C-alpha positions in Angstrom: 0.0 0.0 0.0 1.2 3.5 -0.9 1.2 5.9 2.0 3.4 8.7 0.7 5.0 10.0 -2.4 8.7 11.1 -3.0 9.3 13.2 -6.1 12.4 14.3 -8.0 12.1 17.8 -9.4 14.0 18.1 -12.6 12.5 16.6 -15.7 9.7 15.3 -13.3 7.8 18.3 -11.8 9.5 20.8 -14.2 11.5 20.4 -17.3 14.8 22.2 -17.4 17.3 23.5 -20.0 20.6 24.9 -18.8 21.2 26.3 -22.2 18.6 28.9 -21.5 20.7 30.3 -18.7 23.8 30.2 -20.7 22.2 32.0 -23.6 20.9 34.7 -21.2 24.4 35.4 -19.7 26.3 35.1 -23.0 25.8 38.8 -23.9 27.7 39.6 -20.7 30.3 36.9 -21.0 33.5 36.2 -23.0 32.4 32.6 -23.3 29.5 32.7 -25.8 29.5 29.0 -26.7 26.9 27.2 -24.6 28.6 23.8 -24.3 31.9 25.5 -23.5 30.3 27.6 -20.9 28.6 24.7 -19.3 31.9 22.6 -19.3 33.7 25.5 -17.5 31.3 25.6 -14.7 30.2 22.0 -14.5 32.6 21.1 -11.6 31.6 24.0 -9.4 27.9 23.5 -10.2 28.2 19.9 -8.8 30.1 21.1 -5.7 27.4 23.8 -5.2 24.6 21.1 -5.4 26.5 18.9 -3.0 26.5 21.7 -0.3 30.3 22.2 -0.6 30.0 25.8 -1.8 27.9 28.7 -0.8 25.9 30.8 -3.2 28.3 33.7 -3.0 31.3 31.4 -3.6 29.6 29.8 -6.6 28.7 33.2 -8.1 32.2 34.5 -7.6 33.8 31.5 -9.3 31.2 31.2 -12.1 31.8 34.9 -12.8 35.5 34.4 -13.1 35.3 31.2 -15.1 32.9 32.8 -17.6 34.4 36.2 -17.5 31.0 37.5 -16.8 30.4 41.3 -16.7 26.7 41.4 -15.9 25.0 42.0 -12.6 24.5 39.4 -9.9 20.7 40.0 -10.3 20.9 39.2 -14.0 22.9 36.0 -13.4 20.5 34.8 -10.7 17.4 35.5 -12.9 19.0 33.6 -15.7 20.0 30.7 -13.4 16.5 30.4 -12.1 15.0 30.8 -15.5 15.9 27.4 -16.8 12.6 25.7 -15.8 9.2 25.1 -17.5 6.2 23.4 -16.0 5.4 19.8 -16.7 1.7 20.5 -16.6 0.5 16.8 -16.5 2.7 16.2 -13.4 1.3 19.4 -11.7 -2.3 18.1 -12.3 -1.3 14.7 -10.8 0.3 16.3 -7.7 -2.7 18.5 -7.2 -4.9 15.4 -7.4 -2.8 13.6 -4.8 -2.6 16.6 -2.4 -4.7 16.1 0.6 -4.8 12.3 0.1 -1.1 11.6 0.5 2.0 13.4 1.9 4.1 14.7 -0.9 7.8 15.0 -0.4 10.7 16.0 -2.6 14.1 14.4 -3.0 16.3 16.5 -5.4 19.9 17.2 -6.3 19.8 21.0 -6.5 20.9 24.3 -5.0 19.4 27.1 -3.1 19.0 29.4 -6.0 17.0 26.8 -7.8 14.8 25.9 -4.8 14.1 29.7 -4.3 13.0 30.2 -7.9 11.0 27.1 -8.1 9.0 27.8 -4.9 8.4 31.4 -6.1 7.5 30.6 -9.7 5.4 27.4 -9.5 2.4 27.2 -7.2 2.4 23.4 -7.3 5.2 23.4 -4.7 2.7 24.6 -2.1 1.4 21.0 -2.2 4.8 19.7 -0.8 5.0 18.5 2.7 8.8 18.2 3.0 11.8 18.9 0.7 15.1 17.1 1.0 17.7 19.0 -1.1 21.2 17.8 -1.7 22.8 21.2 -1.0 21.2 21.2 2.4 22.0 17.7 3.6 25.4 17.5 1.8 24.5 14.2 0.1 23.4 13.5 -3.5 21.4 10.8 -5.4 22.2 8.1 -6.1 24.3 7.7 -2.9 22.4 5.5 -0.4 22.9 8.1 2.4 20.5 10.6 0.9 17.6 8.1 0.8 18.2 7.3 4.4 18.1 11.0 5.2 14.9 11.4 3.3 13.2 8.6 5.3 14.3 10.2 8.6 13.4 13.8 7.6 10.1 13.0 5.9 9.1 10.3 8.4 8.5 7.8 5.6 9.0 4.1 5.2 10.5 3.0 1.9 8.1 0.0 1.4 5.0 2.3 1.5 6.5 5.2 -0.4 6.3 5.7 -4.2 9.5 7.4 -5.5 9.5 9.0 -9.0 12.7 10.1 -10.7 13.9 10.5 -14.3 17.4 8.9 -13.9 17.9 5.2 -13.9 20.7 5.3 -11.4 18.5 7.1 -8.9 15.7 4.6 -9.4 18.0 1.6 -9.0 19.4 3.1 -5.6 15.9 3.9 -4.4 14.8 0.3 -5.3 17.7 -1.1 -3.5 16.6 1.0 -0.4 13.2 -0.7 -0.6 11.1 2.0 -2.3 8.3 1.4 -4.7 9.6 3.3 -7.8 8.8 4.6 -11.3 11.5 5.6 -13.8 9.7 8.7 -15.3 9.9 10.3 -18.6 8.1 13.6 -19.1 7.4 12.5 -22.7 5.5 9.4 -21.4 3.4 10.7 -18.5 0.7 8.1 -19.1 3.1 5.3 -18.1 3.3 6.8 -14.7 -0.6 6.9 -14.4 -0.7 3.3 -15.5 1.9 2.3 -12.8 -0.1 4.2 -10.1 -3.3 2.5 -11.1 -1.5 -0.9 -10.8 -0.4 0.2 -7.4 -3.9 1.0 -6.4 -3.8 4.9 -6.7 -6.4 6.5 -9.0 
């Protein structure tokens, strides 16, 4: 029996495209090529998401690596502007809200969490959020799943976990969760899996 839901965010609740941010900052940067820009900041982006770097430190290093000349506010707006709503998932979450606790488990950073909560009302349906930058652990490491269980007060066997990455699903399944490997391009497959699990 499912008693709670645990959702990833990126390419599940919202779609994302980092090239949107890189295009937005290109006019203020000496690194105009999107793939080159992403390659330059990829290491510090992961460190930031793992909680090993503050927002200020990330921005300082990103500005230096990209030779960025714009304002802090312009960069943050671009960084937060990579997301678009996955409307079928928003509808599903609203239908589950009030019937099940809805929790989040995401590899992310404070700038993205801030923008997501501000820009997408669906996050008002969330009971608890477990974010990699706060707990200093990331999927698919087993530690973050244990942290989620403790922080959210959930039992893996009765919690349905939804993520778009196979490695994260495998780790969750190993921890005892019910799981669905989600594709935003095949939302009906999730609805079918939920019906099979007794959730309409």
